[in-house]
N, C-alpha and C positions, 0 to 999 in steps of 0.2 A: 129164300123164304120157304120154298117147298121143302127143302131139307129139314128145317126147323119144325115145320108142321108134321113131318113124318116122325121126328124124334118125340114130339109132344104126344102123338098118338101112341107111341111105344111106352111112354111114361104115364099114361093116363091112369092106370090102375094104382101106381105108386102115389101119384098126386092125390087121388081119391082117398087112399089110406091115410095120408098126412091130413087132409082136410076133415076126415072123419075121426081123427084121433086114434087110428089103428096103427100105432107106432111099432108094435111087435111084429105085425105083418110086414111093415116097411123094413124093419131091421133084418128080418129073415131073408127078404128078397135081396137086399144089397149085400148081405153077408156072402151070398153065392153069386152075385153079379157085380163085382167090384168095378169092373170096366165101365159100368153105366153110372157110377157115382157122379161123373162130371157131365152127364147128358142133361140137357134142359128139361125141367118139369113144368115150367110156366112160360107164358108168352114174353115175359121179361128176362128169360134165360136164367132163371133161378135154378140151381142145382139142388139136390137133396141136402147138401150142406147149408145152402141159403135157407131153405125151407125149415129145416131143423133148427137152425140158428135163430131165425125170427121167432119160432115157437118156443125158444129157450130150452130146447130138448137136449141136454147134455148127455143123456143116456144114448141117444142116437149118435151124437158126435163121438162118444166114448167107443162105440162099436166101429164106426167108419174110419176114424183117423188112423188107428193101427193097421188097417188094411191097405192104406195108401202108402205106396213106396216112396214116391217123391213128395216130401212134405211142402216144397215150394209151391206145388199145385194147390195148396190150401188157400192161396191168395186169388183163386179164380174169381173173376168179376161177372156180375150180371149186367144187364143192358144199362143200368144206372151207375155202373162202376163200383157197386157195393161188393165187398168181399164177405164171406161168411162172418168174419169178425164184426163188420159194420152191421150185419143183421143181428148178431148177438148183442151188440151195443144197444140196439133198439129194444130188445126183449128185456134187457137188464139182468140176465142170468150171469152173475159173477163167476160161478164155477165153470160154466161153459166158456166164458171169455178167458179164464186162466188156462184152460185146456188148449184153446186155439193159440194163445200167445206162446205157451210153452212148446207147442208143436211147430210154430212158424213165426219167429220173431219179426220177420219183415212186414207182417200184416198190420202192425201197430201204427205204422206211418203212411200206409197207403191212403190216398185221397180218392173219393168217388168223383163223379163228373161235376158235382157242385162244389167240390173242394173240401168236403167234410172228411175228417179222419174218424176212426171209431170213437176216439175220446170226444170229439165234437158231437157226434150222434148220441152218445150216452148222456151228454149234458142236455141235448135237445129234448130227450125223453125223460129227463129228471132222475136219472139213476145215479144218485150221489155216491154210493159205494163203488159202483163201477167206474165212475169218473175218477175217484180217488185211486183206485187200483191202476187204471190205465195211465194216469199221470205219473205213476212210479215207473212205468215201463217205456216211456218215450225218450228217456235220456235228457241230455242238455238242450236239445233243439225243440223246446216247447212252443215257440212262437208260431210254428206252422199249424198248430192245433187251435189257435185262438180266433181264427177268422176264416170264413170260406170265401170263394170266388166273388160273390156278390157283396162283399165287405160286411156281411152280418157277423158280428162278433159272437163268441161263445157265451158271453154274459147276456147279450141281447136275445139270443135264441132261448136261453134258459128263462128269461123274463117273459118272452112271447108265449112259452109253453106253460106259464104260470107256476114254474118251479122255483118259488121265491126262496126257499131254504137253500137250494143249490145256488141260486143266483147271488144270494148273500155271501155264501162262502167263496164263490168265484170272484166276487168284487174285492175280497180281502186277500186273495192269493197273491203271492209275490209275483211281480211282473218281470219278464226277462229284461235284462239290461242291454 
C-alpha cells in the first residue's frame, strides 16, 4: 500500500490536470514520460489510459497509444478489473473505442470483476452506437456479453438505466443458439 501511495503522490499533478480539463498539459507530460503511462493516478489504480478513456478523450489516447510499444499492455486493469476500453464504453466515445479495439483486439472480450465486458458496460450506460459497434467486434461468442456474474442480463441493465430505446433493440436482437 505504501508503494501505491508514493506513486499517487508522483502522479498528483497529472491527476489534477485531468480533473481540471488541462489535457494539453497532460499530453505534454506523458509524451516525454512514456514509462509513467501505466502508473496509477487514482486510489482505484486507474492509469492515464483509464482516466482519459472515462473522460472520452480520444485526443489523449491518440497521443499515448502510438508511444506504447507493447500494445497488449492496453488491457491494463484497474482495481475493479476495468480496462481502458471498459472506461471508454462508459463514456460512449465511439471513436475512442474504435482506436482501442484497433490497437488491441483482446480487450473486447475481457471481463471486469463483475463479469462485465465493454459491450455490457456500453449497454449499461445507454450508448446505442457503441453497443452496435462492439457487437460487430466480439465475433461468434456473443453469449459471454449478455450476462454478468450476478446474473443481471444486458437487457435488464439497459432497463434499469432507463435506456428504453436500447433495451427495445436488445430485446429484438438475435439470440445465440
